[in-house]
Structures are given as structure tokens and as C-alpha cells.
C-alpha positions as CSV (number, residue, x, y, z in Angstrom):
1,M,-47.7,25.2,45.7
2,K,-47.8,23.8,41.8
3,T,-44.7,26.1,40.9
4,G,-42.6,23.7,43.6
5,R,-44.2,20.2,42.0
6,W,-43.4,21.2,38.7
7,L,-39.7,22.5,39.2
8,I,-39.3,18.8,40.8
9,F,-40.7,17.4,37.8
10,C,-38.6,19.4,35.5
11,G,-35.4,18.7,37.3
12,L,-36.1,14.4,37.8
13,F,-36.8,14.6,33.8
14,G,-33.2,16.5,33.1
15,F,-32.1,14.8,35.2
16,L,-32.9,10.8,33.8
17,M,-33.0,12.3,30.4
18,F,-29.6,13.8,30.6
19,P,-27.0,12.4,32.4
20,A,-24.5,14.6,34.2
21,P,-21.1,14.4,31.9
22,G,-19.0,11.4,32.9
23,R,-22.2,9.6,34.4
24,A,-23.2,6.1,32.5
25,Q,-20.9,7.0,30.2
26,G,-19.0,4.0,31.0
27,A,-21.0,1.6,30.0
28,K,-21.9,3.9,26.7
29,S,-18.2,4.0,25.5
30,A,-17.2,0.5,26.6
31,H,-20.1,0.1,23.8
32,A,-19.0,2.3,20.9
33,G,-15.5,0.5,21.6
34,A,-17.1,-2.6,21.2
35,A,-18.8,-2.0,18.4
36,E,-16.1,0.2,16.5
37,T,-13.8,-2.4,16.8
38,A,-16.4,-5.4,15.3
39,I,-17.2,-2.9,12.1
40,R,-13.3,-2.1,11.7
41,Q,-12.9,-6.0,12.0
42,V,-15.3,-6.7,9.1
43,L,-14.1,-3.6,7.0
44,D,-10.3,-5.3,7.5
45,R,-11.5,-8.4,6.6
46,S,-13.5,-7.2,3.3
47,V,-10.0,-5.6,2.4
48,A,-8.1,-8.7,3.0
49,A,-10.4,-10.8,0.8
50,W,-10.7,-8.0,-1.9
51,N,-7.3,-8.4,-1.9
52,R,-6.5,-12.1,-2.3
53,G,-9.3,-11.6,-5.0
54,D,-12.1,-13.5,-3.1
55,L,-15.4,-11.9,-4.1
56,N,-17.9,-13.9,-1.8
57,A,-15.6,-12.8,1.3
58,F,-15.4,-9.6,0.5
59,L,-19.4,-9.2,-0.3
60,A,-19.9,-11.5,3.6
61,S,-19.5,-8.3,5.2
62,Y,-22.9,-6.9,3.2
63,R,-26.6,-8.1,4.5
64,N,-28.0,-10.5,2.3
65,S,-31.1,-9.4,1.9
66,P,-33.5,-8.0,-1.5
67,K,-33.2,-4.5,0.4
68,T,-29.3,-4.0,0.4
69,I,-28.3,-1.0,-1.2
70,Y,-25.4,-0.2,-3.1
71,I,-25.0,3.9,-4.7
72,G,-21.9,4.3,-6.9
73,S,-21.5,6.3,-9.9
74,T,-24.0,3.9,-12.2
75,G,-26.4,4.6,-10.4
76,L,-28.3,2.5,-7.2
77,V,-27.9,-1.1,-6.6
78,R,-30.8,-2.4,-5.1
79,G,-30.7,-6.5,-3.3
80,W,-27.3,-8.2,-2.6
81,Q,-26.7,-10.5,-5.3
82,A,-27.8,-8.0,-7.6
83,I,-24.5,-5.8,-5.9
84,R,-22.7,-9.0,-6.3
85,A,-23.5,-9.2,-10.4
86,R,-22.1,-5.4,-10.4
87,Y,-19.1,-6.3,-9.1
88,E,-18.5,-9.3,-10.7
89,K,-18.7,-7.6,-14.1
90,A,-16.8,-3.9,-12.7
91,Y,-13.9,-6.3,-11.3
92,A,-13.5,-10.1,-10.9
93,S,-14.9,-10.6,-14.8
94,G,-11.5,-9.2,-15.9
95,G,-9.2,-11.2,-14.2
96,R,-7.2,-10.6,-10.8
97,G,-5.4,-8.0,-12.1
98,K,-8.2,-5.6,-12.3
99,M,-9.3,-5.8,-8.4
100,G,-5.9,-4.8,-8.1
101,S,-5.4,-4.0,-4.4
102,L,-7.2,-2.1,-2.1
103,T,-6.6,0.4,0.7
104,F,-9.5,1.9,2.9
105,T,-8.3,5.8,4.8
106,H,-9.1,8.4,6.6
107,L,-11.7,6.1,8.4
108,E,-14.1,7.0,10.7
109,I,-17.4,5.0,13.0
110,L,-20.2,6.9,14.4
111,L,-22.5,4.7,15.8
112,F,-26.1,6.0,16.3
113,D,-27.4,3.4,18.6
114,A,-26.8,-0.7,19.7
115,S,-27.5,-1.6,16.2
116,H,-26.7,1.1,13.4
117,A,-23.5,2.5,12.6
118,L,-22.3,4.7,10.1
119,A,-18.5,4.3,8.3
120,I,-16.9,6.7,6.4
121,G,-13.7,6.4,4.7
122,Q,-11.6,7.1,1.5
123,W,-10.5,4.2,-0.5
124,H,-8.4,3.5,-2.9
125,L,-7.5,0.4,-5.9
126,E,-3.9,0.0,-7.0
127,R,-3.7,-0.8,-10.5
128,T,-1.3,-1.2,-13.0
129,R,-2.3,1.4,-16.0
130,A,-3.3,-2.0,-17.9
131,N,-6.0,-2.8,-15.6
132,G,-6.9,0.9,-15.5
133,G,-5.3,2.4,-13.3
134,D,-5.8,3.5,-9.7
135,I,-9.2,5.0,-8.7
136,G,-10.1,5.9,-5.8
137,G,-12.5,7.9,-3.8
138,F,-15.1,8.4,-0.6
139,F,-17.4,5.8,1.0
140,T,-20.3,6.2,3.4
141,L,-21.5,2.8,4.6
142,T,-24.3,2.3,6.7
143,F,-24.0,-1.0,9.1
144,Q,-27.1,-2.5,10.9
145,K,-26.0,-5.2,13.8
146,T,-27.5,-8.3,13.1
147,R,-27.5,-12.4,14.1
148,A,-24.2,-13.1,12.3
149,G,-22.8,-9.2,12.8
150,W,-22.4,-5.8,11.5
151,R,-23.0,-5.9,7.9
152,I,-23.4,-3.0,5.5
153,I,-27.0,-2.3,4.9
154,V,-26.2,0.7,2.7
155,D,-23.3,1.4,0.5
156,H,-22.6,4.9,-1.1
157,T,-19.2,4.4,-3.0
158,S,-18.4,7.6,-4.9
């Protein structure tokens, strides 16, 4: 009798913890689709802001917190204000031409849960030779859903 109860318990546990394909997928897919759309919109607004030379609007995609992290070729930067200063020094202080024209390609969004996601992709900055020439690389952005919407909490760009 104990074996029968154990089998029933394991069956119920498996049924509840590992739903059959298709069951509850609709709600999960709808949520994932909405989150992905929202994150893509944040990135689209960020690129548009960059391309019009609006550094503050570009940085609105980052969580304004001392805990926000940027990791790049020059090392680790902690805090929204420090990240802003880094972008200002590297791009905005040299005039609009140094910012160039930004594009993101090969974008993938992976939703971890209802409030955390990862965006990976490739970036390219088109600039004249006088402004440093074209540059590009890859990025991994960790997003957190906040009251203000999806925001970048960790940016690893190479």
C-alpha cells in the first residue's frame, strides 16, 4: 500500500511541477512575448536617443541606481552617475560626431522570470575617420522590471 501512495504522490508532484507540453504555455508565452516586446522598445528608444545625440534619454534605459553596473574594455563602472560620466567622457564630450550612428543587430531576449531578462546582441557605431572610425562589438544586458518599466541593471559590452 505504501508503494501505491508513493507512486500517486510522485505522479501528482510530476504533473504539477512539470506540466505537459502546451499546458499553461499560452499564458507563459503571452507574458514572455509582452516582456520581449517591452525590452525591444526600450532598446529601440535607446538607439534613437543615441542617434539624435541625447545622452540623458539614452541612459534612461539604465536603472538610475548606485548598484547599476557597466563592464567594458576599460573595466567595471558602478552606479548610474559614474556610467553617465563614462559615456560623457568617451563620446559626448568630443562633439556629436564622436557619438556616430548606433545600430543593434542579432538581438536575442531571454526571459528568466517575470522581472528579469537577458538581452544579447551586436552593436555597431558608424563614425567618420576623423571621429575615431567605425567600432563595434557584442553586449549582454541584464534587465530588471521596475515600476518605471524594464531597465538595464548590468551592461557588459565588448
